[in-house]
C-alpha positions in Angstrom: 155.6 112.5 79.4 157.2 109.6 81.7 157.5 105.9 81.0 154.7 103.7 82.9 156.7 101.2 84.9 155.5 97.9 84.3 155.9 95.2 87.1 157.5 91.4 86.2 157.1 88.6 88.6 158.2 85.3 88.6 154.5 84.6 87.9 155.0 86.3 84.6 157.7 85.0 83.5 156.7 81.0 84.4 153.6 82.0 81.9 155.7 83.2 79.5 158.3 80.3 79.4 155.2 78.0 79.6 153.6 80.0 76.2 150.0 80.8 78.3 149.0 83.5 77.3 147.7 86.1 80.1 146.8 89.9 80.8 148.1 91.7 83.6 146.6 94.5 85.9 148.2 96.7 88.2 146.2 98.7 90.8 147.1 100.2 94.1 146.4 98.3 97.3 145.3 99.4 100.8 147.1 97.8 103.2 144.1 98.6 105.5 142.4 96.0 103.1 144.0 93.3 101.3 140.8 91.3 100.7 140.0 90.5 97.1 136.2 91.9 96.9 138.1 95.2 97.6 140.9 94.4 94.8 138.0 93.1 92.2 136.6 97.1 93.3 139.1 98.6 91.8 139.9 96.6 89.4 136.2 97.0 87.6 136.1 93.4 87.6 133.0 90.7 88.8 134.2 89.6 92.2 133.4 86.0 90.7 135.9 86.1 87.9 138.8 87.2 91.0 140.2 84.3 93.0 142.0 84.2 96.0 144.8 81.5 96.5 144.3 79.9 100.5 147.2 77.1 101.7 145.4 74.8 104.0 146.9 72.0 105.9 145.4 68.2 106.1 145.2 66.3 109.1 146.6 63.2 106.5 148.1 64.6 103.3 149.4 67.5 104.6 149.8 71.1 102.7 147.2 71.9 99.6 146.1 74.7 98.1 142.2 76.0 96.9 141.7 79.2 94.6 138.4 80.1 95.3 136.1 83.2 94.1 137.4 86.0 96.5 133.7 87.0 98.0 133.7 83.5 99.6 135.1 81.7 102.3 136.7 77.7 101.5 134.1 75.2 103.1 136.9 73.5 105.3 134.6 70.5 105.3 134.4 69.6 101.3 138.1 71.1 101.3 139.1 68.3 103.8 136.8 65.7 101.8 138.5 66.7 98.1 142.0 66.5 99.4 142.0 62.9 101.2 141.4 64.5 104.9 139.0 63.8 108.1 139.8 67.9 108.6 142.0 70.8 107.1 142.6 74.1 108.8 144.2 77.0 107.0 147.6 77.6 107.9 148.6 80.4 110.0 150.1 83.8 107.8 153.3 83.5 109.6 154.1 80.0 108.1 152.6 81.3 104.5 156.3 83.1 103.4 158.5 80.3 104.2 155.9 77.5 103.1 154.8 79.8 99.4 157.2 82.3 99.1 154.2 84.9 98.7 153.3 86.8 101.0 149.4 87.3 102.1 147.6 89.3 99.7 150.1 88.4 97.1 149.5 84.3 97.2 149.4 83.0 93.3 148.9 79.1 92.8 151.7 79.9 90.0 155.3 79.1 91.1 154.7 78.4 95.0 158.4 76.9 96.5 156.8 74.1 96.5 154.1 72.3 93.8 151.1 71.3 96.7 148.0 69.7 95.5 145.6 72.3 94.1 142.1 72.4 93.8 140.0 75.3 92.0 136.6 76.0 92.4 134.6 74.4 89.8 132.8 77.8 89.6 135.8 78.8 87.6 134.9 76.9 84.5 131.6 79.4 84.4 134.7 82.1 83.5 135.9 82.8 80.4 139.0 83.6 82.3 139.9 84.3 86.3 142.4 86.4 87.3 144.4 85.3 90.2 147.7 86.9 92.5 150.5 87.6 90.1 152.4 87.0 92.9 152.7 90.1 94.6 150.4 92.3 96.1 148.5 94.7 93.7 149.3 92.7 90.5 147.0 90.3 89.0 147.1 88.0 86.2 144.3 87.2 84.2 144.0 84.2 82.2 141.4 81.0 81.5 141.0 79.0 83.8 141.4 75.7 81.7 144.7 76.6 81.0 145.8 78.2 84.7 144.2 74.4 85.7 146.6 72.2 83.1 149.5 74.3 84.0 149.3 74.2 87.6 147.8 70.4 87.5 145.3 71.4 89.3 141.5 69.9 89.5 138.4 71.3 89.8 136.2 70.5 92.9 133.4 72.0 95.1 135.0 73.9 97.8 132.4 76.9 98.6 
């Protein structure tokens, strides 16, 4: 029997250093379907507990991050309002790696190149644990939404 290879990402190292308890789940992702709903289904998770990380740019405050359940779309009006902007838009995919250090399908709210104002959809508070990307496609960290919010200095907000 071969040894099972366990992925260690920078996100996990940061959580370990901060002594924040978490679990990990790895799955085989499909390059043609990087949707979080697909990931939730492969993992056997309720899509309401799996959250995706979106990077936006506001007209007044610049870049900020929204973390929302995978089955939903961010409401740009709500995101703009909560972040102190009149309007905002998702950043182009080509800007994601240079700005955050993460690629599409592996963007985590933890450990970006720069700390941006971050808002987590208020529905996270209804879950005992939520799943977010561990910073790499096919790897998730599962942790308390309150621990995540406190660690990254995020706020809960109505975003969907």
